C-alpha positions in Angstrom: 5.5 -17.4 217.3 5.3 -16.9 221.1 5.2 -20.6 222.1 4.1 -20.0 225.7 1.2 -17.7 224.6 0.2 -20.3 222.0 0.3 -23.2 224.4 -1.8 -21.3 227.0 -4.3 -20.2 224.3 -4.6 -23.8 223.0 -5.1 -25.1 226.6 -7.9 -22.5 226.9 -6.0 -21.2 230.0 -8.3 -18.6 231.4 -8.8 -17.6 235.0 -11.9 -17.0 236.9 -11.6 -15.4 240.3 -13.9 -17.2 242.7 -12.9 -15.6 246.0 -11.2 -12.6 247.5 -11.2 -13.3 251.3 -10.0 -11.3 254.2 -9.4 -13.1 257.5 -8.5 -12.7 261.1 -6.3 -15.4 262.7 -6.9 -18.2 263.3 -8.4 -19.0 260.0 -8.4 -21.8 257.4 -9.7 -22.4 253.9 -10.3 -26.0 252.6 -10.1 -27.0 249.0 -11.2 -30.2 247.3 -8.2 -30.3 245.1 -10.1 -31.5 242.0 -9.5 -28.6 239.7 -6.7 -29.0 237.2 -5.0 -25.7 238.3 -5.8 -23.2 241.0 -3.9 -20.1 241.9 -3.7 -18.8 245.5 -2.1 -15.4 246.1 -1.4 -14.3 249.7 -1.8 -10.5 249.2 -1.3 -9.6 252.9 -0.3 -11.6 255.9 1.3 -15.1 256.4 -0.1 -18.6 256.1 0.6 -22.3 255.4 -0.4 -24.9 252.9 -1.4 -28.2 254.5 -2.1 -31.5 252.7 -2.2 -35.1 253.9 1.1 -36.9 253.7 3.2 -33.7 253.4 4.9 -31.2 255.7 3.2 -27.8 256.0 4.6 -25.2 253.6 5.0 -21.6 254.9 3.6 -18.7 252.9 4.3 -15.0 253.1 2.7 -11.9 251.8 3.1 -11.7 248.0 3.7 -15.4 247.5 1.9 -17.2 244.7 0.8 -20.8 244.8 -0.1 -22.9 241.7 -1.9 -25.9 243.0 -2.6 -28.9 240.7 -5.2 -31.6 241.0 -5.0 -34.2 243.8 -6.4 -34.7 247.2 -7.9 -32.1 249.5 -5.7 -29.4 251.0 -6.0 -26.3 253.1 -4.5 -22.9 253.4 -4.4 -21.9 257.0 -3.1 -19.1 259.3 -1.0 -21.7 261.3 -0.5 -25.4 261.2 -3.5 -27.3 262.7 -5.9 -24.4 262.4 -9.5 -25.4 261.7 -10.4 -24.9 258.0 -13.8 -24.5 256.4 -14.7 -25.4 252.9 -14.1 -22.6 250.4 -17.8 -22.5 249.4 -18.8 -21.9 253.0 -16.0 -19.4 253.6 -17.2 -17.3 250.7 -20.6 -16.9 252.4 -19.1 -15.7 255.7 -18.2 -12.1 256.6 -14.9 -11.2 254.9 -12.8 -8.9 257.1 -9.4 -8.9 258.6 -5.7 -8.1 257.9 -4.9 -11.2 255.8 -6.1 -11.2 252.2 -6.1 -14.3 250.1 -7.1 -14.4 246.4 -8.1 -17.8 245.0 -8.9 -18.4 241.4 -9.3 -21.5 239.3 -8.0 -21.8 235.7 -10.0 -23.4 233.0 -7.6 -25.8 231.1 -8.4 -28.8 228.9 -6.9 -31.1 226.3 -3.5 -32.7 225.8 -1.8 -29.2 225.4 -2.9 -28.4 229.0 -1.4 -31.8 230.1 2.0 -30.8 228.8 1.9 -27.6 230.9 0.7 -29.3 234.0 3.0 -32.3 233.8 6.0 -30.1 234.6 4.5 -28.7 237.8 4.6 -30.3 241.2 1.4 -30.5 243.3 2.2 -27.1 244.8 4.5 -24.7 243.0 5.2 -21.8 245.3 6.7 -18.7 243.6 8.2 -16.6 246.3 8.4 -12.8 246.2 12.2 -12.9 245.9 11.8 -15.1 242.7 9.2 -12.8 241.0 10.0 -10.4 238.2 9.5 -6.8 239.1 6.6 -6.6 236.7 5.0 -9.7 238.4 5.3 -8.1 241.8 3.7 -4.9 240.3 0.9 -6.9 238.9 0.2 -8.5 242.3 0.2 -5.0 243.9 -2.4 -4.0 241.3 -4.4 -7.1 242.0 -4.3 -6.3 245.8 -5.4 -2.7 245.1 -8.3 -3.8 242.9 -9.3 -6.5 245.4 -9.6 -3.9 248.1 -12.1 -1.8 246.0 -15.7 -2.4 245.1 -16.3 -0.6 241.8 -17.6 -1.2 238.3 -15.7 -3.6 236.2 -13.9 -5.1 239.1 -14.6 -8.8 238.2 -13.3 -8.3 234.7 -10.1 -6.7 236.0 -9.5 -9.4 238.6 -10.1 -12.1 235.9 -7.5 -10.5 233.6 -5.0 -9.9 236.3 -5.3 -13.6 237.3 -4.5 -14.5 233.7 -1.4 -12.2 233.9 -0.4 -13.9 237.1 -0.4 -17.3 235.5 2.1 -16.2 232.8 4.4 -14.6 235.2 4.2 -17.4 237.8 4.9 -20.1 235.1 7.9 -18.2 233.8 9.3 -17.6 237.3 8.8 -21.2 238.3 10.4 -22.6 235.2 13.3 -20.2 235.3 14.2 -20.9 238.9 17.2 -23.2 239.2 16.3 -26.8 239.9 12.6 -26.6 238.8 11.7 -28.8 235.8 10.4 -27.1 232.7 8.9 -28.2 229.4 11.5 -29.0 226.8 10.3 -26.2 224.5 10.7 -23.7 227.4 14.3 -24.8 228.1 15.1 -24.4 224.4 14.0 -20.8 224.2 17.5 -19.8 225.4 19.1 -21.7 222.6 18.7 -19.5 219.5 19.3 -22.3 216.9 16.8 -24.8 218.4 14.4 -22.0 219.2 14.2 -21.0 215.5 13.2 -24.5 214.7 10.7 -24.9 217.5 8.9 -21.6 216.7 8.6 -22.7 213.1 7.3 -26.2 214.0 4.7 -24.7 216.3 3.7 -22.1 213.7 3.5 -24.6 210.8 3.4 -28.2 211.9 1.7 -29.1 208.6 4.8 -28.4 206.5 6.9 -31.2 205.2 9.5 -31.2 207.9 12.6 -33.4 207.7 15.7 -33.5 209.7 17.5 -31.9 206.8 15.2 -28.9 206.7 15.2 -28.5 210.4 19.0 -28.6 210.5 19.3 -26.1 207.7 16.9 -23.7 209.6 19.1 -24.1 212.7 22.3 -23.5 210.6 23.8 -26.7 211.8 24.7 -30.1 210.4 22.1 -32.9 210.7 24.1 -34.8 213.4 24.9 -31.7 215.4 21.3 -30.4 215.3 19.8 -33.8 216.2 22.2 -34.2 219.2 21.6 -30.6 220.4 17.8 -30.8 220.0 17.6 -34.1 221.8 19.9 -32.9 224.6 17.8 -29.7 225.2 14.3 -31.0 224.6 14.7 -34.5 225.9 13.4 -36.2 222.7 14.4 -36.4 219.1 13.2 -33.8 216.5 11.0 -36.4 214.8 9.4 -37.5 218.0 8.7 -34.0 219.1 7.1 -33.1 215.8 4.8 -36.2 215.9 3.6 -35.4 219.4 3.0 -31.7 218.5 0.9 -32.8 215.5 -1.0 -35.3 217.7 -1.8 -32.6 220.2 -3.0 -30.3 217.5 -5.1 -33.1 216.0 -6.7 -33.9 219.4 -7.5 -30.3 219.8 -9.3 -30.2 216.4 -11.1 -33.5 217.1 -12.4 -32.2 220.4 -13.3 -28.7 219.5 -14.3 -28.7 215.8 -16.4 -30.7 213.5 -13.7 -30.8 210.8 -13.5 -34.1 208.9 -10.6 -36.5 209.5 -9.2 -35.6 206.0 -9.3 -31.9 206.9 -7.6 -32.5 210.2 -5.0 -34.7 208.5 -4.0 -31.9 206.1 -3.9 -29.3 208.9 -1.3 -31.3 210.9 0.9 -32.5 208.0 -0.4 -35.9 206.8 -1.1 -36.7 203.2 -4.5 -38.2 203.8 -6.8 -39.4 206.5 -5.4 -43.0 206.3 -1.9 -41.9 207.0 -3.2 -39.7 209.8 -5.3 -42.5 211.3 -2.3 -44.9 211.3 -0.2 -42.3 213.2 -3.0 -41.5 215.6 -3.7 -45.1 216.3 0.0 -45.7 217.0 0.0 -42.7 219.4 -3.4 -43.4 221.2 -4.0 -47.1 220.5 -7.4 -46.2 219.1 -8.7 -44.7 215.8 -9.2 -40.9 215.7 -12.9 -41.4 214.9 -13.5 -43.6 217.9 -11.4 -41.3 220.1 -13.5 -38.3 219.0 -16.8 -40.2 219.6 -15.8 -41.2 223.1 -14.4 -37.9 224.2 -17.2 -35.7 222.7 -20.1 -38.0 223.7 -23.0 -35.9 225.0 -21.3 -32.6 224.1 -22.5 -30.1 221.4 -20.8 -30.2 218.1 -17.9 -27.8 217.6 -17.2 -25.4 214.8 -15.0 -25.6 211.8 
């Protein structure tokens, strides 16, 4: 079980390139800041991120920015430069020595929330912090962005997806940056074995005893190590994992409550409903009706 890949897949994390812009200074690009996650890659040249209430952040060629939702912000050639809305900028002539790739990621659900909660408003992954393969992927992205040939959009979309995986890994691995508990635990073999099994089979009858046995530790030692690394107890982590999986099924399928209950480890829909109500302060049926109102039915 590759937990990062699984989390990204369940968050429906897919990129869609919406602009490859070439600019001559002075220039500025303005963004609404309403999208859950947007990537900006400065392929060539320098620039700055500007947002109300914050100091401008310098950017250099090869830097990657993961921008979360919030207020409007701009990427500019120099602080104070006039910026134009991205929709307007896409319609203008695109020439110049500075190249900026901007792409929005489609993410949804509580699984996406756990990924985004660990990121600041602007996570800047500097060239010096990137894995060699990440830098190579950015070079390939730059080369493809400079071309105009068949299949270009598909390649740019996939390379943007690749960038997200590398950027998240680089950000979380950099000293001082907060990371999800499960990511921190990947360097702890005993806890990692348990986590991978929980994510692969949350429906199994897990107890502290079975988890500790899988980790090869005593119950007390395992519970203490898990809590220290993850930041919450094994039981709490399992419950939240099951709830995220249940919410995903409620949103994206038309499975019955009994079917969902069994798929996430509850004996019946009543036990599941009790746990869900404790977690969300509302019944799973009502939560589903409110969240899916006006949307087409899902699939089993």
